[in-house]
FIDO-652437 format. One record per residue (C-alpha): x, y, z; residue in three letters. Coordinates in pm, whole numbers, plus 50000, padded with zeros to 5 digits. Last residue first. Layout:
N
xx;yy;zz;base
X;Y;Z;ALA
...
END
This chain:
306
xx;yy;zz;base
51797;49104;50951;VAL
51657;49426;50808;SER
51693;49742;51016;PRO
51399;49888;51205;PRO
51269;50234;51118;THR
51395;50542;51301;GLN
51126;50792;51385;GLN
51035;51043;51121;GLN
51020;51423;51133;PRO
50789;51575;50869;GLN
50937;51726;50554;GLY
50821;51449;50323;PRO
50501;51278;50444;PRO
50549;51021;50720;PHE
50572;50654;50631;GLN
50361;50443;50862;PHE
50528;50113;50940;LEU
50409;49758;50884;GLN
50563;49468;51072;TYR
50563;49097;50989;PHE
50670;48812;51212;GLY
50919;48687;51465;ARG
50927;48734;51841;GLY
50923;48361;51919;LEU
50570;48396;52059;HIS
50447;48503;51715;ASN
50396;48848;51563;GLU
50160;48983;51297;VAL
50204;49357;51301;PHE
50031;49679;51217;LYS
50067;50056;51257;VAL
50434;50079;51359;CYS
50570;50435;51349;PRO
50670;50401;51717;THR
50559;50527;52059;SER
50179;50514;52039;GLU
50163;50188;51843;PHE
50418;50023;52070;THR
50233;50146;52379;MET
49913;49992;52242;MET
50091;49660;52193;THR
50233;49665;52547;ALA
49880;49729;52675;HIS
49742;49437;52473;PHE
50015;49193;52575;ILE
49965;49283;52943;ALA
49588;49251;52896;LEU
49628;48902;52749;VAL
49871;48801;53024;LEU
49654;48916;53314;ASP
49336;48772;53158;GLN
49494;48429;53107;LEU
49605;48412;53469;GLY
49269;48534;53595;GLN
49066;48281;53397;ASP
48695;48370;53432;GLU
48778;48728;53336;GLU
48830;48624;52973;LEU
48472;48502;52932;ILE
48454;48215;52684;LYS
48220;48255;52388;ILE
48084;47993;52148;LYS
47842;48208;51948;LEU
47475;48141;52024;GLY
47334;48491;51981;SER
47321;48531;52360;ALA
47698;48484;52377;ALA
47760;48764;52129;ALA
47505;48993;52296;GLU
47666;48945;52638;VAL
48018;48979;52495;VAL
47912;49309;52346;SER
47843;49380;51979;ILE
47989;49722;51907;PRO
47805;49915;51630;LYS
48062;50027;51374;GLY
47861;49929;51065;HIS
47562;50103;51218;SER
47193;50028;51274;GLY
47251;49680;51415;HIS
46931;49569;51240;GLN
47102;49588;50900;SER
47182;49217;50898;SER
47522;49054;50843;ALA
47578;48951;51206;LEU
47217;48832;51234;TRP
47237;48637;50908;LYS
47552;48464;51028;ALA
47400;48386;51369;ILE
47083;48231;51222;GLN
47272;48028;50961;THR
47511;47887;51223;ALA
47213;47800;51446;LYS
47037;47617;51161;GLU
47356;47430;51069;PRO
47420;47313;51427;PRO
47737;47473;51565;LEU
48065;47284;51537;LYS
48275;47599;51599;ALA
48493;47494;51304;TYR
48260;47359;51034;ARG
47923;47511;51128;SER
48058;47848;51237;LEU
48289;47856;50935;TRP
48014;47779;50682;GLN
47777;48041;50825;GLU
48057;48296;50839;VAL
48133;48237;50471;LEU
47767;48253;50370;ASN
47705;48582;50555;SER
48011;48749;50405;ALA
47918;48623;50059;ARG
47557;48739;50080;ASP
47661;49086;50194;LEU
47923;49109;49919;ALA
47672;49003;49651;ALA
47422;49270;49757;LEU
47695;49536;49761;ALA
47820;49431;49417;HIS
47468;49450;49275;ALA
47430;49804;49410;TYR
47779;49907;49300;HIS
47722;49794;48940;GLY
47817;50126;48780;HIS
48032;50335;49010;PRO
47858;50547;49276;LEU
47847;50923;49214;VAL
47539;50863;48995;SER
47331;50788;49303;LEU
47287;51151;49410;LYS
47254;51284;49055;PRO
46974;51031;48983;VAL
46799;51067;49319;TRP
46691;51432;49316;PHE
46559;51460;48960;ALA
46418;51108;49005;ALA
46186;51258;49268;THR
45953;51364;48983;LYS
45863;50999;48923;PRO
45655;50999;49246;ASP
45562;50665;49406;ALA
45790;50462;49179;LYS
46066;50721;49225;ILE
46022;50703;49602;GLN
46039;50324;49615;GLU
46341;50304;49384;LEU
46529;50571;49578;ALA
46461;50397;49908;ILE
46588;50069;49762;GLN
46902;50233;49624;PHE
46971;50398;49960;GLU
46911;50072;50146;GLN
47154;49877;49929;VAL
47431;50136;49957;ILE
47383;50177;50332;ALA
47383;49798;50378;HIS
47714;49770;50191;ALA
47878;50008;50436;PRO
48027;50328;50285;MET
48389;50443;50299;PRO
48454;50793;50160;GLY
48258;51046;49953;THR
48383;50927;49614;ALA
48319;50571;49728;THR
48526;50305;49904;LEU
48313;50007;49992;PHE
48243;49854;50332;GLN
48147;49493;50405;PRO
47855;49400;50636;ASP
48007;49189;50913;ILE
47852;49358;51216;PRO
48091;49398;51510;GLY
48272;49220;51793;LEU
48334;49383;52128;ALA
48540;49346;52444;SER
48462;49517;52777;GLN
48352;49197;52953;ARG
48655;49027;52802;GLY
48619;48799;52504;MET
48756;48453;52419;VAL
48622;48301;52098;ILE
48631;47923;52044;GLU
48680;47684;51753;ASP
48769;47985;51543;ALA
48629;48079;51200;ALA
48386;48326;51363;CYS
48684;48524;51494;ALA
48804;48574;51136;ILE
48462;48715;51041;MET
48471;48944;51343;THR
48806;49073;51217;ALA
48639;49150;50883;ALA
48387;49371;51070;SER
48518;49439;51421;MET
48759;49270;51657;ALA
48759;49481;51973;TYR
48916;49505;52320;LEU
49112;49197;52436;PRO
48968;48964;52169;VAL
49119;48614;52187;ILE
49065;48373;51898;VAL
49121;48006;51991;ARG
49217;47791;51696;ILE
49217;47410;51682;HIS
49320;47192;51387;SER
49578;47443;51271;TYR
49779;47484;50952;LYS
49514;47454;50680;GLN
49281;47652;50905;ARG
49534;47933;50921;LEU
49567;47975;50544;TYR
49196;47957;50465;SER
49115;48196;50751;VAL
49370;48447;50625;ILE
49238;48421;50269;GLN
48878;48475;50380;GLU
48977;48770;50597;ALA
49155;48921;50299;ALA
48837;48891;50093;GLU
48646;49056;50379;SER
48885;49352;50354;SER
48923;49570;50661;GLY
48833;49543;51025;GLY
48856;49758;51339;GLN
49136;49534;51461;SER
49284;49379;51775;HIS
49318;49003;51743;ILE
49501;48757;51971;ILE
49532;48420;51799;LEU
49593;48119;52025;ASP
49686;47831;51796;LEU
49689;47453;51799;LYS
49848;47234;51530;ASP
50207;47212;51650;GLY
50532;47350;51519;LYS
50642;47703;51439;LEU
50955;47757;51228;GLU
50785;48011;50996;HIS
50424;48079;51098;GLN
50491;48448;51167;ALA
50630;48499;50815;ALA
50335;48311;50661;MET
50099;48516;50875;PHE
50255;48834;50741;GLY
50229;48704;50386;GLN
49856;48662;50448;VAL
49859;49023;50565;ASP
49914;49135;50205;ASP
49541;49088;50141;VAL
49449;49361;50390;TRP
49306;49386;50739;ILE
49352;49750;50837;ALA
49626;49975;50972;GLY
49641;50344;50879;HIS
49313;50449;51042;PRO
49348;50270;51272;PRO
49626;50087;51459;LYS
49671;49718;51390;MET
49704;49393;51578;ALA
49748;49026;51495;TYR
49933;48859;51784;LEU
50021;48494;51743;MET
50060;48218;52002;VAL
50139;47854;51934;ASN
49974;47602;52161;ARG
50129;47295;52323;GLU
49864;47111;52518;GLY
49572;47251;52715;ASP
49701;47085;53030;GLY
49764;47417;53201;SER
50142;47386;53154;THR
50132;47439;52777;GLU
49878;47720;52786;SER
50078;47899;53055;VAL
50399;47860;52856;GLU
50237;48003;52541;ARG
50106;48299;52735;LEU
50450;48346;52890;LYS
50610;48365;52546;ARG
50361;48633;52436;LEU
50426;48824;52761;PHE
50802;48825;52699;GLU
50742;48930;52341;ARG
50552;49239;52452;ARG
50812;49317;52718;LYS
51110;49285;52483;ARG
50944;49481;52204;ASP
50857;49767;52436;LEU
51207;49761;52586;HIS
51351;49806;52239;ARG
51186;50143;52193;ARG
51485;50360;52293;ASP
51706;50177;52041;THR
51471;50230;51746;SER
51235;49952;51636;PHE
51309;49585;51665;ARG
51192;49261;51502;GLY
51258;49219;51138;THR
51014;49092;50880;THR
50978;49427;50709;THR
50705;49635;50556;SER
50681;49985;50417;GLU
50383;50214;50398;PHE
50278;50529;50217;GLY
50121;50348;49926;ALA
50000;50000;50000;MET
END
């Protein structure tokens, strides 16, 4: 993506190294806790990004490939912090991870929205804190006026059609308004909503082992317009009530302490460095994406290649 650069190295500038050390220390401890708790050997990955510059994107599959290198075992704890991104990228990430792992536990310390919710629905189990949130899975499209949820596009076209049928004179208002959208956007929005719902339905049935009718019900609910907003947070209470397999983070104090420590160290990294996204494993290896400042603005040192 323009304005970014990526590397598979590990450290930022000298005065930021302690952030990397602490974050990786907590990731290693989470793996050790899982191993000694009788849950078997589990790999740990952190998939986090800082909006608005970090989002789930197709290139992230390469990040997971870098983080997967040298890992053994078929169980994974995946900590996700993301406001979402490309549903197509989410599909590719899920395909890659499910080829590697027979059991995946997705852990959401604060939020995993939109495409990140889709990834969470491909897990065997979702772990959420009482303050954590998932989100609706209706895809967003870039338009001349900015990002627009698929439901908004569909609803606007449907309202226009109804009003024009009732009063043809309203076409003078609607035609210029809708002409800013590329040809085929309405059909594309409908198809994207159906695809997101169908994918989540398949994943919930296959991986979370939910009954087909329950998987269909949850997928349609997540993709519906009843949430009122693409960014509407779906709480742990709502998620559990829908039938999703949810484990409450606070019910395991040791797990909660480590997950929150990882999350806070991650937020400090985002605030103190140019990093806007990374996929990192418990060995401290992975993929890092840095924001590139416009010319003339001071930049922090970027990590060297190793």
